[in-house]
N, C-alpha and C positions, 0 to 999 in steps of 0.2 A: 657328615652335610652339618653345615652352620643352621641351628635351630630358630627360623625366625621370630620366636616367641619367648626366648630365652634372652633375658636383658643383661646388658654388659656393663662392667663398670668403667665407670670416668672419674678422673680426680679435678676438681675445681682448681685450675692453675692462677687465676686472675677473675677480680669480679670488677666492675666499673659502672657506677650510676650512672644514669641515662637521663632520665626524668622521673617527675614523681612516680612512684610504684614503679618502675621499669629499671631493670639492671641487665648488662650485658656480661654473661659468664663465658669466661675462656676453659674449655672442657679439654683432657688429654686422655687418652688410652693407649694400651698396649698393643693393640691390634691397629692394621693399618685401617685408616679412615678415609674413603672418597665419597662426594657428593656433589652433586648438580644443584647450582642458583635455582631455588623455588622448593627443594626439598625438605623433608621434614625428619623430625627424630619424635618419638614417643619418649617424654622422659620422665623419669617418677624416682620413688623411691619403695621400696617394699613396706606392705601395711599401710600406706596411704595411696596409691593411685597413680598412675600414669596419664600425662597431656600431651597432644600433639603441641611440635613447638616447631616453627620454621628455623632453618640456620639463618642467621645472620652474617656469616662469615664463614670460607671453606678456604683452606690452604691454597688448592691448588689455582685459584685466580690470584695469587699474588698478594696477600696481606701479609705483611712484615713481621707483625706480631705474631704469627703461628709458626708453631714447629711442625715436625714430623708426629702426623695422629692426631692434632690437635684440631678445633674448630670452634664456634662461637653461637651462643643463643643469646638471642634480646627477649627476655620475660619481663610479663608486667604480672604484678599479681592480682588476679582475678577468681580466684577459684579455691580448692582445696589444694592441689597437687604447688600451683604456683605462687599460694600464699603458706605453702609447708618452706617453701624452697626459698623463701624471701630471707632467711634469716641465716641460711649456709654462709659459711666464710674458706677462705681461701685454703686449701687444703683438704677440705670434707671430701666426702664422695657419693657421687648418687648414681644411678643406672638409667640406662637409655637403650632403644632398639631401632634400629633404622642404619641408613636413609632410606626412607619410604618414599613412592606419589613419581609422579612427573611434574618435572620442573620448568623452569621460562626457557621457549625456544630461541636462546641467545644466538644459536648459528643461522636460525633464517632471519635474525635482524643484521646479521652482517650486510656490508655493503648499503644498507638502506638507513633514513632518519630513524631515531629511537625517540619515541615521549614514553616516560617514565612518569606515572600519576600515581600518587601512598597518601593515606590518610591516617595519623594515628602510627600506631605500633606497625600499621601497614607498609611503614618503610623497612621495617629489618629485615622481610624476605627480597626485597628488592636491592638491598644493600651490597649482594653478591653482584648482580647484574653490572650496578654501578661500578665495583671494582673491575670488572672485567672491560667494562668501555675505558676506563682511564688507563689499565695496563696494555689495552690492546686498540689506542684510539684510532689508528688509521684505517681500522677495518669496519669503521660506521660513518654513517655520513653526520649530518646535524642532531645534538642529542641531547632533549629538554629535560627537565626534572620539575614537575610542579607536586608539589607537599602542603599537607594541610593540617593543622591539629586543632585540638580545642581550645589551648591557649599557647600561650609562650612556655608554661611550664609543664608541657607535655609534649614537645618537640624533640626528636632524637637526634642525636648525632651533631648537634651544630657544631662541637669542635670539626666537623670534618668539611663544614663547606666551603671553606677558603680554599680547599684543595681542590674541591667539587669544582667550584667555580672557574678554577682556570681552564678546565677542558670541556664543561657543558653548562648550558644555561640555566639557572635557577629562579624559580616563581616560587615564591612562599608565601602563604597566608595562614592565618589563626582565624576560630569563628567569633573569638571574643580577647581582649586585652584583660587580662587578671588584674595588672596594677601596674601601669607603665611607670609608673614615680619608684617604685622597688624591684624595676624587673633589670637583672644584668645581662640581658640580651641586647641587640641592637633597637633602636626605635620604630614604632610601628604608624602607618600612615593609614588611614579610612579613606574608603571609597576606592581603592585599586589604584591610588596614584603614588608614583615613585618609588615604586616595587621594586624586584630584583629582576634584574636584566640578566647582562651576559658577565656583570662585573657584581661580587657582592659589595651591594651598594650601603648595606646595614639598613635599608627598609623592610617591615614585614607589614603585606597586604591585612586588611581584615574582611573577610569575606568567605565564602564557599569555594572550593578549589574549582568546580565548574566555571565560577567567574572570572579563570584566568586563563582559559581554553582559547577564548578570541585574542591572547597575546601572544600568543606560542605560532609561530610560522610553521605550517600544516602543511604539507605536500599528500596529499590522501594517495597518489598511486605508488608512491616510494617510502611510506611513512610506517612502523609497525608500534603499538603500544601497548605496555604493559600495566596493567591496573591491580591495585592490593588496597584493601579500608574496607570499611564497613560495607556490606552488600547493597543499599541503597546508594549510599555514596558512590560505588561502581557502577550501576545503573545507570544514574544521570551520568555522570563522565561517559560512559560506554555510548548513551544517546545522543550528548553532546558532538562526540567526535563521528558519529553516524551522520548526523547533520552536516558536519564539514567535509564530508564527501568521503570520509575511511569506510572500507568495508567490516563487515563482522567476523569475517575469519583473519582481519589484520590487526583485532583487540583479542588481549588476553588477560584476564583476571584468574586470582588465587581465591579459590574458595575456602569457607571454614564450616566444616559440620561434626558432630559428635563421632568422634573417632576413639574404639576401643582397640581393635587388633592391628590396625597399619597395613593388614595384608586382604582385604577384602571376603574374610570369612565369616566375620559377624554380623554384619550386615545394618550395624550403628548409625553409617555416614551414607546407607545411599540417598541416592537423589535422582530420583523419575529413573530411576534402571540403572544409572552410574556408580562407581564408589568414589567416594572422595578421595579416599586413601588410597586407591590405584591407577583409578584412570585420571583424576588430577594430585594434586589439589592445583595447577594449573589448568585452565583449559580455555579454548578460544571463546569468544563472545556467541559463534553461531551456536554453540554446541548448547550450552547453557541458558540461551534465553529465553524468557518467558516460559521455562518450565513452571509446574503448579504449586511446586514446594520450595519455592526460593522466590527473591525479590528482584532477580536480574528481567 
């Protein structure tokens, strides 16, 4: 039987810069790799440590850039392990364990309207969901993506927006504009005017993601929402959606806690009796709302 604590070697097949301090790594292994959207791997290197990183692309959802045994992680340099990995090159090897955890309930979303809300690097764990929607568009109703970042330099996957907007509605915003005159990205619009609708019009709003909830057509009885980003952001998004009439059981969030083993043995990621690594990282808002050691 496979030892769940024994790391597997993976080779870096490609690296793509995404934003400031963020890169997407395409990894390949000799073993078959099967995962679900929303699951994560423990990524690391001997003598350095491991970090839990969600999958930003998996082969079975139809990413044409992936081959047998390959997958992608979009990694931001924020700690010892991720900062160590930022200097790796194509052809280098690293190690991983996984996939672990409970992913996004995509099957439950079939035949329903889908609202995807992401903040910062929180778009990475939701990218496989977007790919499933694009590959199986007839299986879903209206689909909208609200995505916010600190500024235009921190936005992920902007090169894919033109593809996404053909089949889903995009609503894009930033907290602030770093420098419009030097920005290579489309122009910005203050006050939520002239932003993104069903067509990629080139405008980006300035404001919080919650400011855009009123611009999405939400039918509470037939909508399911997937939310990923800073916990405080998820709190206000979910509460805003509840005010729009959505049920707590129709809202799903992805949590981050300090994970060490990935298999609910060490206790580092306990969240009021739940193990984020095993019971999550994806939870319904009903499961985690108001827990004393969280912000939701």
